[in-house]
Backbone as numpy.savetxt, mean C-alpha at the origin, in Angstrom:
# Nx Ny Nz CAx CAy CAz Cx Cy Cz
10.75 -16.18 23.19 9.55 -15.73 22.95 8.87 -17.14 24.37
7.74 -16.92 25.34 6.46 -17.65 25.93 6.66 -18.70 25.84
6.12 -19.73 26.46 5.47 -21.01 25.85 4.01 -20.91 25.59
3.59 -19.61 26.08 2.30 -19.68 26.17 1.61 -18.13 25.31
3.00 -18.02 23.82 3.04 -17.45 22.72 3.23 -18.00 21.82
2.88 -17.74 20.40 3.11 -18.24 19.51 3.03 -17.17 18.43
4.27 -17.24 17.54 3.63 -16.34 16.41 3.58 -16.82 14.77
3.19 -16.08 14.22 2.51 -17.01 12.85 3.09 -16.24 11.65
3.93 -16.12 10.33 3.42 -15.73 9.25 2.41 -16.03 8.66
1.96 -14.91 7.52 1.57 -15.52 6.37 -0.07 -14.55 6.32
0.43 -13.77 8.08 -1.13 -12.96 7.98 -1.73 -12.34 6.39
-0.29 -11.68 5.95 -1.14 -10.99 4.51 0.86 -11.06 3.94
1.46 -12.43 4.53 3.08 -12.60 3.39 3.83 -12.91 4.71
4.87 -13.73 4.54 5.97 -13.52 5.11 6.34 -12.15 6.11
7.17 -12.62 7.21 7.97 -11.18 7.48 7.91 -10.83 8.82
8.48 -10.53 9.95 7.78 -10.25 11.38 7.25 -8.81 11.31
7.35 -7.69 10.23 6.12 -7.07 10.62 4.94 -7.54 10.31
4.69 -8.62 9.70 3.01 -9.00 9.78 3.34 -10.79 10.41
3.66 -10.60 12.37 3.86 -11.57 12.55 2.83 -11.46 13.68
2.00 -12.65 14.67 0.64 -12.64 14.88 0.92 -12.79 16.59
1.06 -12.07 17.32 1.52 -12.99 19.22 0.15 -12.71 19.90
-0.03 -14.25 20.57 -1.15 -14.25 21.04 -1.03 -15.28 22.66
-1.39 -14.28 23.15 -0.88 -14.62 24.61 -2.10 -15.07 25.41
-2.15 -16.43 25.73 -3.15 -17.21 26.71 -3.44 -16.44 27.56
-2.96 -16.04 28.85 -3.01 -15.80 30.01 -3.48 -14.27 30.02
-3.68 -14.12 29.17 -3.94 -11.67 29.21 -5.56 -11.97 29.09
-5.77 -10.56 30.00 -6.57 -10.45 30.20 -7.90 -10.07 28.96
-7.36 -10.05 28.26 -7.95 -9.22 26.28 -7.93 -10.68 25.50
-9.22 -10.57 25.44 -10.18 -12.25 24.43 -8.68 -11.96 23.59
-8.38 -13.65 23.17 -7.47 -13.90 22.03 -7.86 -13.36 20.38
-9.93 -13.00 20.72 -9.94 -12.49 19.02 -9.80 -11.18 19.45
-9.41 -10.82 19.84 -9.61 -8.82 20.77 -8.08 -9.00 20.00
-7.40 -9.84 20.78 -5.35 -9.13 20.82 -5.64 -9.64 19.26
-5.49 -10.64 18.25 -5.73 -10.62 16.91 -6.24 -9.60 16.01
-7.23 -8.86 16.58 -7.95 -7.74 15.73 -7.50 -6.49 16.01
-6.42 -6.57 17.40 -5.97 -5.11 17.42 -4.30 -4.99 16.54
-3.57 -6.36 16.43 -3.11 -6.81 15.32 -3.25 -6.90 14.33
-4.01 -7.08 13.76 -4.62 -7.01 12.41 -5.13 -5.43 12.02
-5.51 -5.17 12.65 -6.14 -3.25 12.21 -4.71 -2.40 12.16
-3.63 -3.09 13.57 -2.30 -2.00 13.40 -1.62 -1.75 11.68
-1.52 -3.59 11.61 -0.61 -3.69 10.44 -1.04 -3.58 9.18
-2.65 -2.84 8.91 -3.60 -2.02 8.47 -3.23 -0.62 8.03
-3.43 -0.02 9.52 -3.61 1.22 9.94 -2.27 2.06 9.23
-0.70 1.21 9.61 0.18 1.36 9.74 1.35 1.53 8.15
-0.23 0.09 7.36 0.66 0.20 5.31 0.90 -0.73 4.90
1.53 -1.78 6.69 2.15 -2.99 6.68 1.50 -4.15 5.38
0.51 -3.51 5.96 -0.24 -4.45 5.45 -1.71 -3.79 4.14
-0.81 -3.33 2.97 -1.85 -2.79 1.46 -2.54 -3.70 1.57
-3.49 -2.55 1.08 -5.35 -2.74 0.56 -4.88 -3.70 -0.86
-5.49 -4.84 -0.87 -5.80 -5.99 -1.48 -4.52 -6.98 -1.27
-4.27 -6.91 -0.06 -3.63 -7.87 0.91 -4.54 -9.49 0.73
-3.84 -10.56 0.91 -5.08 -11.30 1.41 -4.41 -11.61 2.20
-5.28 -12.21 3.85 -4.98 -12.89 4.80 -4.80 -14.69 4.81
-4.49 -14.81 5.72 -5.29 -16.30 5.51 -6.24 -16.99 5.65
-6.64 -17.95 4.80 -7.71 -18.87 5.32 -7.32 -19.04 6.70
-9.10 -19.02 7.37 -9.54 -18.71 8.67 -8.84 -20.48 9.03
-8.65 -21.36 8.59 -8.40 -22.87 9.13 -6.95 -22.51 9.06
-6.31 -22.36 8.63 -4.96 -22.21 8.64 -3.94 -20.95 9.49
-5.00 -19.87 9.73 -4.39 -19.11 10.81 -4.83 -19.66 11.98
-6.05 -19.76 12.34 -6.09 -21.07 13.60 -5.06 -22.03 13.49
-4.44 -22.79 12.99 -3.97 -23.96 13.42 -2.82 -23.37 13.38
-1.68 -22.23 12.88 -1.09 -21.64 13.25 -0.84 -21.10 14.67
-1.80 -21.01 15.08 -2.12 -19.60 16.32 -2.42 -20.90 17.58
-3.20 -22.30 17.18 -3.54 -22.98 18.15 -4.92 -22.25 18.70
-5.65 -21.49 18.16 -6.76 -21.00 17.97 -7.83 -21.47 17.19
-9.31 -21.82 17.75 -10.22 -22.04 17.30 -10.01 -21.60 15.67
-10.81 -21.72 14.61 -11.22 -20.93 13.70 -12.81 -20.62 13.98
-13.29 -20.88 14.26 -14.33 -20.05 15.15 -14.11 -18.58 15.38
-13.00 -18.39 16.54 -12.48 -17.74 16.90 -12.10 -16.51 15.65
-11.09 -17.27 14.89 -10.53 -16.55 13.62 -12.10 -16.11 12.85
-12.81 -17.09 12.34 -13.68 -16.24 11.60 -14.32 -14.72 12.49
-14.54 -15.56 13.67 -15.61 -13.79 14.43 -14.45 -12.76 13.82
-13.02 -13.08 13.92 -12.00 -11.70 13.93 -12.71 -11.28 12.35
-12.71 -12.15 11.43 -12.63 -11.57 9.94 -13.72 -10.98 10.17
-15.00 -11.33 10.35 -16.65 -10.75 10.77 -15.92 -9.03 11.13
-15.24 -9.16 12.62 -15.40 -8.49 13.05 -14.58 -6.74 12.07
-13.88 -7.42 11.80 -12.81 -6.42 10.33 -14.23 -6.35 9.52
-13.95 -6.75 8.80 -14.76 -6.76 8.16 -16.44 -5.54 7.94
-17.18 -5.95 9.14 -18.18 -5.40 10.12 -16.72 -3.84 10.16
-15.80 -3.39 10.45 -15.71 -1.94 10.61 -14.99 -1.59 9.13
-14.75 -2.02 8.15 -14.32 -2.02 6.67 -13.04 -2.06 7.06
-12.41 -3.00 7.27 -11.11 -3.37 7.31 -11.45 -4.78 5.97
-11.80 -4.97 6.02 -11.34 -6.10 5.01 -13.21 -6.10 4.04
-12.69 -6.92 3.29 -13.77 -7.43 2.33 -13.69 -9.26 2.05
-14.92 -10.19 2.19 -14.76 -11.41 1.48 -15.28 -11.65 0.93
-14.65 -12.80 0.07 -15.58 -12.90 -1.25 -15.88 -14.81 -1.33
-17.06 -15.03 -1.07 -17.28 -16.92 -1.27 -16.28 -17.37 -2.81
-14.26 -18.30 -2.32 -14.46 -18.40 -2.77 -13.36 -17.59 -3.54
-12.59 -16.60 -3.00 -11.89 -15.22 -3.47 -10.63 -15.47 -2.10
-11.06 -15.66 -0.67 -10.86 -15.49 0.62 -10.78 -14.20 0.47
-10.76 -13.55 2.04 -10.43 -12.27 2.43 -9.48 -11.18 2.55
-9.46 -10.50 1.79 -8.02 -9.04 1.17 -9.07 -8.20 2.13
-7.79 -7.11 2.20 -7.96 -6.02 3.25 -8.21 -4.59 2.07
-9.16 -3.99 2.51 -10.62 -3.21 1.88 -9.41 -2.14 1.24
-9.73 -2.05 -0.17 -9.28 -0.55 -1.09 -9.64 0.67 -0.33
-10.32 0.98 0.44 -9.71 1.86 0.87 -10.53 1.62 3.10
-9.48 0.93 3.69 -9.93 0.84 4.93 -10.17 2.37 5.68
-10.76 1.68 7.15 -11.11 3.19 7.54 -9.51 3.51 8.86
-9.31 5.18 9.52 -8.22 5.03 9.29 -8.71 5.35 11.55
-8.97 4.42 12.35 -9.45 4.55 13.62 -8.48 4.83 14.52
-8.91 5.73 15.10 -7.59 6.16 16.57 -8.46 7.02 18.08
-9.48 5.91 17.81 -10.57 6.09 18.89 -9.21 5.78 20.32
-10.17 6.65 21.66 -9.52 6.12 22.08 -9.81 4.76 22.97
-11.06 4.50 22.94 -11.09 2.97 23.63 -10.38 1.98 23.02
-10.15 2.04 21.92 -8.33 1.34 21.60 -7.62 1.30 22.21
-7.24 3.03 21.85 -5.76 3.78 22.73 -5.91 2.77 24.47
-6.95 3.11 24.83 -7.04 2.63 26.02 -6.71 1.10 26.59
-7.56 0.02 25.26 -6.83 -1.38 25.40 -5.60 -1.64 25.42
-5.17 -0.32 24.61 -3.59 -0.56 24.28 -2.79 -1.10 25.88
-2.93 0.51 25.45 -2.09 0.93 27.42 -2.38 0.39 28.27
-3.94 -0.16 28.37 -3.81 -1.37 29.63 -3.45 -2.91 29.61
-3.75 -3.21 28.14 -2.88 -4.39 28.03 -1.08 -4.17 28.09
-0.48 -3.41 27.50 0.90 -2.97 27.66 0.85 -3.00 29.17
0.61 -2.02 30.04 0.27 -2.29 31.50 0.69 -3.68 31.94
-0.47 -4.20 31.63 -0.68 -5.75 32.74 0.74 -6.66 32.03
1.33 -6.66 31.62 2.03 -7.00 30.74 3.90 -6.79 31.34
3.40 -5.31 31.63 5.11 -4.83 32.63 4.66 -4.94 33.63
3.76 -5.08 34.34 3.68 -5.70 36.08 3.73 -7.00 36.57
3.83 -7.70 34.88 3.45 -9.44 34.55 5.40 -9.43 34.94
5.78 -8.55 34.36 6.87 -8.50 33.89 7.74 -8.46 35.45
7.30 -7.21 36.06 8.06 -6.51 37.38 8.36 -5.20 37.67
7.80 -4.76 36.43 7.85 -3.42 36.35 7.46 -2.45 36.71
7.42 -1.31 36.89 6.76 -0.52 38.36 6.32 0.13 36.54
4.86 1.13 37.28 4.70 1.99 36.18 5.60 3.43 35.87
6.31 3.64 36.64 7.11 4.84 36.07 7.86 4.12 34.96
8.79 3.20 35.38 9.41 2.17 34.50 9.05 2.21 32.95
7.75 1.86 33.30 7.14 1.63 31.74 6.64 3.12 31.65
6.67 4.19 31.84 5.99 5.51 31.44 7.56 5.56 30.88
8.95 5.99 31.60 9.94 6.44 31.27 10.18 5.90 29.93
9.26 3.97 29.07 10.28 3.65 28.52 9.80 4.08 27.56
8.55 3.83 27.67 7.49 4.48 26.55 8.03 5.59 26.23
7.72 6.39 26.51 8.21 8.26 26.22 9.73 7.58 25.64
10.51 6.86 26.00 11.65 7.13 24.69 11.91 6.56 24.39
10.96 5.49 23.78 10.39 4.72 22.51 9.68 5.79 21.60
8.62 6.36 22.16 8.33 7.89 21.46 9.28 8.43 21.25
9.90 9.15 21.47 11.28 9.99 21.45 12.26 9.38 20.26
12.63 8.24 20.73 13.23 7.67 19.67 12.98 7.62 18.29
11.77 7.04 18.01 10.74 7.28 17.09 10.54 8.10 15.59
11.40 9.55 16.72 10.69 10.87 15.66 12.89 10.89 15.32
13.44 10.11 15.48 14.49 10.50 15.30 14.41 9.32 13.98
15.79 9.57 12.81 15.84 8.99 12.19 17.12 7.74 11.97
16.44 6.91 11.02 16.95 5.99 11.11 18.60 5.63 10.55
19.48 4.63 10.00 20.26 4.57 8.85 19.76 4.55 7.54
18.34 4.12 7.32 17.73 3.64 5.57 17.40 5.55 5.82
17.26 5.42 4.38 16.32 6.95 3.82 14.75 6.17 3.50
13.51 7.50 4.87 12.82 6.25 4.17 11.80 7.05 3.65
11.19 6.17 2.10 10.15 6.75 1.21 8.80 6.35 0.90
8.01 7.75 0.74 6.88 7.02 0.52 6.48 7.32 -1.40
6.27 5.98 -1.46 6.00 6.40 -2.99 4.52 6.60 -2.96
4.09 7.54 -3.60 2.66 7.93 -4.27 2.02 7.60 -5.80
0.84 6.99 -5.67 0.15 6.63 -6.92 -1.10 6.85 -6.85
-1.90 6.57 -8.00 -3.20 6.87 -7.57 -3.40 5.15 -8.02
-3.29 4.39 -7.93 -3.59 2.35 -7.67 -2.38 1.91 -6.62
-2.97 1.08 -6.01 -2.09 0.65 -4.89 -1.18 -0.61 -5.89
-1.85 -1.33 -7.01 -0.65 -2.37 -7.12 0.60 -1.11 -7.89
0.60 -0.18 -8.64 1.57 0.65 -8.91 2.21 1.34 -7.71
1.86 1.61 -7.18 2.38 2.30 -6.20 3.51 1.16 -4.88
2.57 -0.02 -4.63 3.39 -1.07 -3.80 4.39 -1.35 -4.78
3.89 -1.75 -6.36 5.42 -2.29 -6.90 6.58 -1.55 -7.82
6.11 -0.38 -7.56 7.45 1.03 -7.63 7.78 0.99 -6.56
7.25 0.97 -5.33 7.62 0.96 -3.93 8.81 0.19 -3.68
8.78 -1.35 -4.31 9.73 -2.87 -4.32 10.41 -2.19 -5.29
10.57 -1.99 -6.36 11.31 -1.27 -7.41 12.57 -0.27 -6.79
11.96 0.55 -6.15 13.29 1.45 -5.76 14.16 1.17 -4.37
13.71 0.37 -3.95 14.42 -0.49 -2.72 15.24 -1.30 -3.44
14.87 -1.88 -4.46 15.89 -2.63 -5.73 17.22 -1.96 -6.27
17.08 -0.49 -6.71 17.11 0.12 -7.25 18.84 1.03 -5.99
17.88 0.74 -5.07 19.06 1.55 -4.00 19.09 0.97 -2.60
20.32 -0.44 -3.07 20.01 -1.63 -1.90 21.07 -0.82 -0.44
20.16 -1.28 0.20 21.51 -0.51 1.57 20.61 1.02 2.07
20.06 1.58 0.97 20.34 2.54 1.12 19.23 3.37 1.75
18.04 3.01 1.10 16.31 3.68 1.93 15.17 2.11 2.05
14.83 2.41 3.24 13.43 1.57 2.86 12.00 2.42 2.12
11.22 1.92 2.15 9.66 2.62 0.69 9.04 1.90 1.39
7.94 2.21 1.24 6.17 2.00 1.04 5.68 2.73 -0.35
4.66 2.48 -0.23 3.72 2.51 -1.48 2.54 3.14 -0.99
1.92 4.13 -1.57 0.43 4.45 -0.72 0.09 5.56 -1.86
-1.45 5.11 -1.86 -2.04 6.13 -2.54 -1.87 7.73 -2.59
-2.37 8.28 -3.52 -1.59 9.75 -3.54 -2.83 10.33 -2.50
-4.60 9.55 -2.63 -5.11 10.51 -1.60 -4.93 10.45 -0.29
-3.70 9.06 0.22 -3.94 9.04 1.48 -2.34 9.78 1.97
-1.92 9.99 1.23 -0.91 11.48 1.56 -0.67 12.10 3.10
-1.26 12.81 3.31 -1.55 13.66 4.55 -1.38 13.37 5.59
-2.87 11.80 5.65 -3.11 11.11 6.20 -1.89 10.09 7.19
-0.77 9.34 5.91 0.65 9.01 6.24 1.47 9.98 6.20
2.03 11.01 6.13 2.55 11.76 6.53 2.31 12.32 8.52
1.12 12.64 8.57 0.42 12.94 9.71 1.49 11.63 10.54
0.71 10.80 10.05 1.24 9.43 11.02 2.33 8.74 11.52
2.92 8.32 10.75 4.40 8.39 10.55 5.60 9.34 9.95
7.10 8.61 10.15 8.18 9.35 9.70 8.44 9.33 8.31
8.53 10.02 6.98 9.37 9.50 5.94 10.27 11.04 5.91
11.22 10.58 5.03 12.28 11.49 4.68 11.65 12.40 3.48
11.38 11.33 2.28 11.35 11.74 0.78 10.46 11.31 0.09
8.48 12.14 -0.38 8.27 11.60 -1.00 8.65 11.41 -2.32
8.35 10.21 -3.04 8.55 10.44 -4.78 7.54 10.06 -5.76
6.76 10.44 -6.12 5.79 9.88 -7.62 6.46 10.13 -8.70
5.62 9.84 -9.81 6.13 10.41 -11.39 5.61 11.60 -11.64
6.31 12.06 -13.07 5.87 14.08 -13.11 4.27 13.45 -13.34
3.72 12.94 -13.74 2.05 12.84 -13.99 1.45 13.63 -12.62
1.91 13.20 -11.91 1.55 13.49 -9.90 2.25 14.29 -9.04
3.26 15.16 -9.91 4.02 15.96 -9.32 3.15 16.84 -8.68
2.37 17.60 -9.30 1.62 19.04 -8.76 0.81 18.24 -7.61
-0.28 17.57 -7.59 -1.31 17.00 -6.92 0.03 16.71 -5.78
0.69 15.72 -5.81 1.06 15.85 -4.43 2.38 16.75 -3.89
2.57 17.27 -4.35 3.21 18.78 -3.85 2.09 19.37 -2.86
0.92 19.83 -3.05 -0.01 19.91 -2.91 -0.36 19.10 -1.75
-0.40 18.01 -1.67 -1.43 17.14 -0.23 0.23 16.65 0.50
1.30 17.41 -0.04 2.47 17.00 0.93 2.57 18.60 1.56
2.25 19.50 1.04 2.06 21.26 1.70 3.14 21.58 2.31
4.11 20.78 1.33 5.37 21.41 2.01 6.18 20.88 2.82
5.72 19.33 4.25 6.57 19.21 4.79 7.55 17.95 4.85
7.77 17.62 3.55 9.01 17.34 3.62 9.05 16.96 1.25
10.59 16.88 1.38 10.40 16.86 -0.28 9.62 16.21 -1.59
9.54 16.14 -2.13 8.82 15.74 -2.57 9.42 15.87 -4.60
10.35 14.16 -4.64 10.58 14.31 -6.16 9.56 13.69 -7.32
9.64 14.34 -8.38 9.33 13.82 -9.82 9.83 13.08 -10.60
9.45 12.03 -10.63 10.51 11.12 -11.22 9.88 10.69 -12.95
10.89 10.94 -13.70 10.34 10.37 -14.95 10.68 8.97 -14.93
9.47 8.71 -16.49 9.47 8.17 -16.23 9.84 7.09 -17.75
10.01 6.38 -18.09 11.10 5.38 -19.39 9.89 6.32 -20.84
10.83 5.85 -21.94 10.63 6.04 -22.85 9.27 4.82 -23.56
9.00 3.82 -23.54 8.15 2.89 -23.57 6.95 3.41 -23.29
6.54 3.91 -22.11 5.61 4.02 -21.50 4.99 5.52 -22.19
6.16 6.90 -22.48 5.59 7.70 -23.53 5.63 7.65 -25.20
6.15 6.51 -25.57 5.71 6.31 -26.75 4.08 5.49 -26.94
3.94 4.70 -25.91 2.19 4.52 -25.62 1.22 5.73 -26.23
2.08 6.74 -24.67 0.88 7.88 -24.81 0.37 8.28 -26.21
2.08 8.54 -26.93 1.97 9.37 -28.33 0.42 8.36 -29.64
0.85 6.34 -29.19 0.52 6.36 -30.04 -1.02 6.34 -29.86
-1.77 6.65 -28.68 -2.95 6.58 -28.51 -2.87 7.93 -29.07
-2.42 9.18 -28.91 -2.54 10.34 -29.24 -3.21 11.01 -30.30
-2.04 9.74 -31.29 -2.48 9.95 -32.65 -2.93 9.09 -33.56
-4.00 8.07 -32.59 -5.02 7.30 -33.11 -6.12 8.63 -34.51
-6.64 8.31 -35.32 -7.55 8.58 -35.80 -8.82 9.10 -35.55
-9.15 10.29 -35.65 -10.48 10.62 -34.94 -11.47 9.28 -35.27
-12.46 9.15 -34.14 -13.40 7.74 -34.20 -12.71 6.84 -33.90
-11.30 6.70 -33.66 -11.27 5.12 -32.93 -11.67 4.62 -31.58
-11.73 4.12 -31.04 -12.33 3.67 -29.84 -11.15 2.73 -28.60
-10.38 3.24 -27.31 -9.96 2.83 -26.87 -10.57 2.53 -25.37
-10.38 1.31 -25.02 -10.46 0.33 -24.09 -9.82 0.78 -22.54
-10.09 1.17 -21.56 -9.63 1.41 -20.40 -9.87 0.47 -18.97
-9.04 -0.62 -18.57 -9.28 -1.15 -17.80 -8.48 -1.33 -16.65
-9.50 -0.82 -15.43 -8.78 -0.73 -14.31 -9.00 -1.30 -13.13
-8.71 -0.98 -12.05 -9.43 -1.54 -10.25 -10.23 -0.75 -9.37
-9.78 0.68 -10.22 -10.49 1.14 -9.68 -11.41 3.08 -10.40
-12.60 3.76 -10.17 -12.54 4.82 -10.35 -10.93 6.17 -10.87
-11.16 6.16 -9.75 -9.11 6.63 -9.85 -8.50 6.75 -10.83
-7.91 5.10 -10.79 -7.31 5.33 -11.77 -7.22 5.02 -13.19
-8.84 5.12 -13.32 -9.02 5.55 -14.90 -9.07 6.98 -14.97
-9.74 7.78 -13.79 -9.56 9.44 -14.23 -8.26 9.82 -14.31
-7.24 9.09 -13.75 -5.77 9.14 -14.03 -4.98 8.97 -15.49
-5.86 8.15 -16.10 -5.26 7.83 -17.28 -5.84 8.68 -18.06
-7.30 8.66 -18.21 -7.61 9.68 -19.06 -6.92 11.12 -18.90
-6.64 11.74 -17.62 -6.08 12.82 -17.33 -4.79 12.58 -18.22
-4.25 11.64 -17.97 -2.61 12.34 -18.94 -2.47 11.99 -20.76
-4.28 10.53 -20.95 -4.17 10.62 -22.39 -4.84 12.97 -22.63
-5.03 13.04 -21.80 -5.92 14.23 -22.53 -4.29 15.92 -22.73
-4.00 15.48 -21.67 -3.16 16.54 -21.32 -1.35 16.23 -22.67
-1.76 14.42 -23.19 -0.86 14.17 -24.49 -1.30 14.90 -25.87
-2.73 15.18 -25.43 -2.98 15.51 -26.93 -4.21 14.93 -27.70
-4.71 13.86 -26.65 -5.40 13.06 -27.60 -6.95 13.52 -27.72
-7.46 13.50 -28.91 -8.33 14.64 -29.56 -9.01 13.21 -30.21
-10.47 13.18 -30.78 -11.12 12.73 -31.49 -11.31 11.54 -31.31
-10.92 10.76 -30.41 -10.89 9.15 -29.93 -11.86 8.73 -28.71
-12.60 8.40 -28.88 -13.77 7.25 -27.81 -12.98 6.48 -27.11
-13.77 6.83 -25.58 -13.08 6.02 -24.76 -13.87 5.12 -24.06
-13.95 3.86 -23.78 -14.87 3.40 -23.15 -14.88 2.77 -21.98
-14.50 2.91 -20.22 -13.70 2.05 -19.15 -14.45 0.76 -18.87
-13.97 0.17 -18.18 -14.22 -1.12 -17.70 -13.67 -1.17 -15.95
-14.14 -1.45 -15.04 -13.78 -1.67 -13.96 -12.81 -3.81 -13.76
-12.28 -3.84 -13.15 -12.33 -5.08 -13.69 -13.54 -6.31 -12.83
-13.63 -6.13 -12.15 -15.32 -7.05 -11.37 -16.74 -6.41 -12.09
-16.11 -5.98 -13.72 -17.56 -5.60 -14.45 -17.76 -6.83 -15.47
-18.00 -7.63 -15.21 -18.24 -8.31 -16.51 -18.56 -8.21 -17.98
-19.89 -7.53 -17.66 -20.43 -7.24 -18.57 -19.61 -5.72 -19.25
-18.84 -4.84 -18.35 -18.13 -3.70 -19.02 -17.72 -3.76 -19.62
-16.98 -5.18 -19.26 -15.70 -5.88 -19.88 -15.75 -6.80 -20.89
-17.36 -6.85 -21.63 -17.33 -7.57 -23.06 -17.46 -6.59 -23.86
-18.09 -5.64 -22.72 -18.13 -3.91 -24.07 -17.11 -3.46 -24.35
-15.93 -3.43 -23.62 -14.63 -3.26 -24.16 -13.93 -3.72 -25.31
-14.77 -5.61 -24.70 -13.66 -6.70 -25.90 -14.24 -6.60 -27.65
-15.56 -5.96 -26.88 -16.07 -5.98 -28.99 -16.66 -5.13 -29.54
-15.65 -3.52 -28.85 -15.69 -2.66 -29.60 -14.54 -2.01 -29.39
-13.62 -1.73 -28.55 -12.56 -1.18 -28.52 -11.31 -1.44 -29.74
-10.77 -0.36 -29.72 -9.76 -0.27 -31.40 -8.53 -1.44 -30.30
-8.15 -0.34 -29.25 -6.94 -0.39 -28.29 -7.53 -0.52 -27.15
-6.84 -1.34 -26.42 -7.36 -1.63 -25.06 -6.30 -1.76 -24.25
-5.98 -0.69 -23.08 -5.80 -0.70 -22.47 -5.14 -1.30 -20.69
-4.46 -2.09 -20.19 -4.86 -3.15 -18.75 -4.26 -2.02 -18.15
-4.56 -2.04 -16.40 -3.64 -1.63 -15.74 -3.45 -2.68 -15.02
-2.10 -2.22 -14.31 -0.84 -3.26 -13.77 -2.23 -4.09 -12.69
-2.66 -3.62 -12.13 -4.26 -4.41 -11.66 -4.96 -5.39 -12.22
-4.87 -4.91 -13.96 -6.11 -6.13 -14.20 -4.63 -7.15 -15.18
-3.49 -6.61 -15.45 -2.22 -7.58 -15.89 -2.40 -8.97 -14.50
-1.80 -7.87 -13.31 -1.94 -9.40 -12.73 -3.42 -10.13 -11.94
-4.11 -10.08 -12.33 -6.20 -10.53 -12.77 -6.18 -11.34 -13.67
-4.85 -11.26 -14.66 -5.24 -12.25 -15.56 -5.98 -11.82 -17.24
-6.17 -10.56 -17.18 -7.11 -10.22 -17.68 -6.86 -10.20 -18.79
-5.10 -9.69 -19.59 -5.14 -10.23 -20.69 -4.95 -11.40 -21.64
-5.70 -12.11 -20.45 -6.37 -13.22 -21.61 -7.18 -13.56 -22.26
-7.83 -13.21 -21.29 -9.52 -13.03 -21.28 -10.23 -12.13 -22.54
-9.34 -11.29 -23.47 -9.78 -10.42 -24.79 -9.89 -10.94 -25.70
-10.31 -11.16 -26.76 -10.00 -11.42 -28.37 -9.08 -11.15 -28.84
-8.02 -10.96 -30.02 -7.56 -10.60 -30.50 -6.43 -9.18 -29.70
-5.98 -10.48 -29.17 -5.10 -9.78 -27.93 -3.81 -8.95 -28.46
-4.18 -8.64 -30.06 -3.10 -7.86 -30.16 -3.77 -6.01 -29.84
-4.37 -6.05 -30.12 -4.80 -4.80 -29.41 -4.39 -4.67 -28.10
-4.39 -5.50 -27.15 -3.27 -5.22 -25.95 -2.44 -4.40 -25.83
-2.36 -3.19 -24.71 -1.37 -2.54 -24.49 -1.19 -2.07 -22.67
-0.14 -3.00 -21.96 -0.02 -2.72 -21.08 0.05 -1.13 -20.35
-0.94 -0.79 -19.48 -0.26 0.56 -19.06 0.39 0.38 -17.65
1.63 0.45 -17.66 2.16 0.74 -17.07 3.43 1.36 -17.51
4.51 1.18 -16.40 6.32 2.25 -16.85 7.77 1.15 -16.32
8.52 2.05 -16.89 9.74 1.97 -16.29 10.61 2.95 -16.19
11.37 3.06 -14.63 12.15 5.39 -14.36 13.00 4.77 -15.73
12.40 6.67 -15.73 14.30 6.54 -16.69 15.10 6.85 -15.59
16.08 6.26 -16.11 17.71 6.75 -15.46 17.66 7.76 -14.89
17.26 8.75 -15.36 17.47 10.50 -14.72 16.71 10.30 -13.66
15.16 10.27 -13.95 14.32 10.14 -12.59 14.99 9.09 -11.20
16.12 8.13 -11.38 15.99 7.55 -10.38 17.45 8.52 -10.25
18.29 8.87 -10.93 19.38 9.66 -10.52 18.82 10.82 -9.22
18.05 11.47 -10.31 17.53 11.99 -8.98 16.62 11.76 -7.78
16.13 11.28 -7.80 15.82 11.03 -6.05 16.87 10.13 -5.77
18.55 8.83 -6.31 19.83 8.92 -5.91 20.51 10.26 -5.35
20.06 11.76 -5.97 20.73 12.94 -5.57 19.94 14.07 -4.24
18.82 13.29 -4.46 17.57 13.63 -2.95 17.85 12.69 -1.62
18.09 11.59 -1.74 18.56 10.26 -0.97 20.09 10.52 -0.10
20.26 10.80 -1.51 22.26 11.33 -0.21 22.37 12.68 -0.08
21.65 13.17 -0.46 21.27 14.93 0.36 20.62 14.87 2.03
19.79 13.46 2.09 19.08 13.38 3.34 20.32 12.86 4.39
20.67 11.68 3.58 21.68 11.11 4.32 23.15 12.12 4.59
23.18 12.55 4.03 24.67 13.45 4.59 24.22 14.74 5.05
22.43 15.39 5.63 22.81 16.17 6.60 22.24 15.58 7.95
22.09 14.23 8.57 21.49 13.77 9.15 22.98 13.41 10.47
22.61 13.64 11.49 23.49 13.23 12.42 24.53 11.68 12.58
25.84 12.20 13.01 26.60 11.27 12.74 26.04 9.97 13.41
25.17 9.97 14.68 24.93 8.91 16.10 24.11 7.97 15.19
22.81 9.18 14.04 21.50 8.28 13.24 22.70 7.37 12.23
23.28 8.07 11.65 24.01 6.84 10.46 24.30 5.93 10.97
24.99 5.76 12.13 25.85 4.72 12.60 24.86 4.08 13.70
23.38 4.04 13.37 22.95 3.48 14.27 22.45 1.93 13.51
């Protein structure tokens, strides 16, 4: 790295995929360089919704950039819909960030790449050849099978993707995504398999539209026991649902309905709605907390904690075995040079 560049880890967590490079002799303003790089991290899924960005002063110090410049970048990101900021809570990637692929942004990227190549002594033809080769290489699979895990909440999608990587060390790389975002992710990035739970398998099949295989994974018996417990409640019982989004609430309701739940009153609340949470606490016989609600510590905010049930699951061994077979099939059909990469 040259003396006029600085790489910082911690924009959305540690790791090279989340580093920022600032080139001080660039014709592109520093604020625009930072803005482009963060939006790319968000658009590409490397920074998932809910990820917290580094505090303004921390990022400014790491990049040796005036905090006002970072503050302006964060405002620009917020105005574009990529992030949300709240006093005392910091700046986080928006729940549904925009997908921008405008020609203006692309032109800026090309101009900057051309300027850097010329500065390093490369001709326009050499740059074009290298760009084409890099784009062609991206279309070919690498040594690891790429799995996209789809769920109805960001917390479950990201958490389960990490669990799958742990379950298949050295075999796969996995990313999480919302079910609704499947078509866009498959259009823009290469994946070998889509995985989801059996509850969302039909929906995922429709969204994937036959482009790549979909693996429907069974969940463990503990989750099914919880669903049956709720389905067996007497008429007139009241169950509280606490989720981060309406989409998550709808998913739980659909699962309970499919399980045969009848005569049970459902009262729902979003994580950031204190009045609704009070109603749940005061009226519910049983309270279901999503993974986001548990991460937010809401299990400690309700009276009578014996009512609380985590709405989470583990994968059944048979579900993991099904995914293993799909992964091995993908790996076995790849050219020998890809496997040796």
